Every structure is written in structure tokens, then in C-alpha cells.
N, C-alpha and C positions, 0 to 999 in steps of 0.2 A: 503493500499502501504507498503511496505516496505521501509526504510529507503534507499536501495541498490538502489529498483527502484526509488523512488525519487530521486536520484541523475544521476542515465541514464536514466530518462527523460529530467533531467534538461541540462544534456551534449548535449539529441536530440534535445530540445528547440534551445539552442545557434547553432548548426548544421543545424537547418531546414533553418537558415537567409544565409545558404554559396549561394551567386550569381554563383560561377560555377558549372555546373550540369553535369549528366552523364548520357546519354540514357539507359536504361535497358528495355528488350523488345519494345522498342516503347514508352515508359514513361521517360521523364524528371525527376531526382533526383537529389537532391543538392547531392554534389559530397562527403562533408565529414560526411556527416548523414550515405550517402551508406556506408562510408570504415566502420566508428564506428560499423556498421551491421554486417557487413564482417565480422570484427574484432571480436566481440563477436561470434560468431555463431562459427567461428572457434576454438575461446576457449572452447567453450561451447562442440564442437566436440569432440576434440583431450584432454583436460585435464578440465573434468567434477566438479575436485572437487577443483576448484580455489578459493583463496579466495576474500572476498569481495574486498579489497583491491586491488589487481591481475585483479578483474571483472572491477572495476572501470578505473583501468589505462589502461586498453585495447582499456574499448572502448573512453576514454580520448585519447588518442594518437594521435588524429590529431583534436582537440578541437577548432576549429577555427581557424584553419590554415589560413586562407584566411587573418586575419589580420595580418601576418608579411610576407611581399611580398617579393617574392625571387628579384628582380627587385630595393628593395632598399639595395641591398647589393653589394659588388664587383662582376665584371664579374671574372670568375676563379673561381678554386677548393678552394682556402681559402676563396675567399667571399661566395662559398656555404657552408661549412664548418662552418663558422660561423653562415650563415641563420640557417642551419641545429641546432647546439650547443644553437640560440637564440631560436628557434622555443623549441624545448623541456624543456625550461625553460619556457618559456610563458605557452605551454599545463601541466606539473605542477605545476605552480602556479594558472593556472583555475581549475584546477581538487579540487585541495589542498580548494579553496576558498567555492567551490559549495559542499563539503564534509562536511567544517566546516561547513556551512551553513544549512546544512541537519542534524545536528545534532555529528555527527562524532566528535570524539575526535583529538585532537594536531598531537597525535601519529600516529592514524589510518592516517589522511589526509598527513600528511608528510610520511609515508609508502608508500602510493599509488604514491605521487611527485617523492619520490626517484625512484622508477620501472618506471614512465615516463621518468625519466630523464638517465634511464639506467647506472645509479651507481654500480660500481663492476661489471660489467654485467656478469661475467664469475663463478663469485663467489656467486650473487644472484640470487639463483634458478628465482625469479619470476619475477627479470630484463632480465635474459637468455629466460623466457617461451614469456615474451612481446614481445623480438625481435624474436622468431621464429616463433612466431603468423601474426607478421609483415611480416618477410620473406614468409608465408606460403600465405597469401593474396595475396601478391604478387604476385607469380607463378600462383595463380591461375585466378588472377581478371586482374590483370595490366601486366603483360609482355604479353602476345600478339602485345599490343599497342606499347609499347615501342620495344618490336622488330622487329616492321615495321618502325618504325624509324630511326634508327644505323645501323651499318656496322655488321657482322657478328663478328668482332674479337670483337668489344667495349662491344657487348652484351656478348660473352663468360667471358672477366675479368669480368663484372658486376655481370654474376652468378657465377664466383668462390670468387667474395668479398662476396656474399651473403652467398653461402656453409660457408663459414668462421666463419662467424658470428654465422650462428648455433649451436644449440646442437647435439649429435646425434641421441637425440631422435626426434628431429625438423629434421634431414637429413634424417631418417628413414620415418617419415611421407612426406618429401618433394616427395620422392623415389617410395611412394605407390598412389602420385596423378597420376590421371587420364589425360595429356595433352595431346593436337593438336600432332600430327607427328612430324611437322617441328619444334614446340617447344621442345618437347622431344629429337630430336636429339640432339639441341642446348644444353641441359644438359648433354646428354650422351658426347658431345666435351667439354665442360666444366668440365667435372669430367674423363676425359681420361689423 
């Protein structure tokens, strides 16, 4: 087994403990385990030559996400943004520790941590790719549930923010996705 596979397996082992579940094809699965698998599948499909650092970062983007609960942070946008920042720091530290434990160098482990923290987003191509993958996974697997919970105006605003986070390549891939008609219509409205 490769060093990379050992780290990915370690991330999956942690995420198998997620008490939050998602039902897919009638089967209950740990939410963050499934998310990590979606992220890896997206990266492999659209960025097949991704570095090992990026592969680890993509899989670890939500490692042990349930550890920091949204309810432990203030209500409102400021609390939400603080929670998200703390999650990024936590996920990065967890991934770095796993990489070091499995023989990666300090430099390699810190590179993956930097990607997860999304440092220098627009100038670090690997951080940008992680953001693109996260946006594409959202559109493919989580957009429908979110759209069902909120008013159209809010969904359009979320889509516009998502679009701005993506690179030109990510946007082109997003436009090539086959979304259900009601979701595709929301994308058209958001980009109008």
C-alpha cells in the first residue's frame, strides 16, 4: 500500500466515526466519509494529474468536521465565518498530523495544510482547485437539498457567491454538469 493510500485510509477511518449520516440509495452512510469520497472522485475525474498534496487536501477537507459544532459559535454571519475559519484550521492540522504519522516530510504535510486552509486562494492553483472541487461537489450532491430549504433569492445569492469563488476552469466544468431542470434554471437566473 502506498504512503498516499495509507493517509487516505486514515482519513476515511476517522470519518467513518461521523455520527451524522446521509442516505444514498437507501443505505445510511457517515456524512463526512461520503463527502470525502465525492471530493476525491471529482478531483480524479477533472484533475487526474493532481499532486499527492492536493489529493490529501481534497479528501481531508471535512475530516472530523463534527468535532467543531456550528452551535458552539455565535449566531449570525460573524459566528458562521468564525466557525468556518476554525474548521479549516482544524482540518488542516488533522491532515498534517496524519501525513507526518505516515512518513511525509514536514514540508509536504504543511503544503497540504496550506491548501486546506485555502491560503492565497487565487494565486495558489492547488488551493483554487480544492475550492473548485468543493463547489462542484456542492452543485452535484448538496445543491438540491439546500434549494429545497430556502427562498429562491437566497439560493441565487449563494450560487453567485459560489460562482465567484471558482476559477474559469471550474466554472466551465460546472456549466457542463447535468443538473435537474429546476436547479439548472436557478443557475441560469444566478448567472443572468
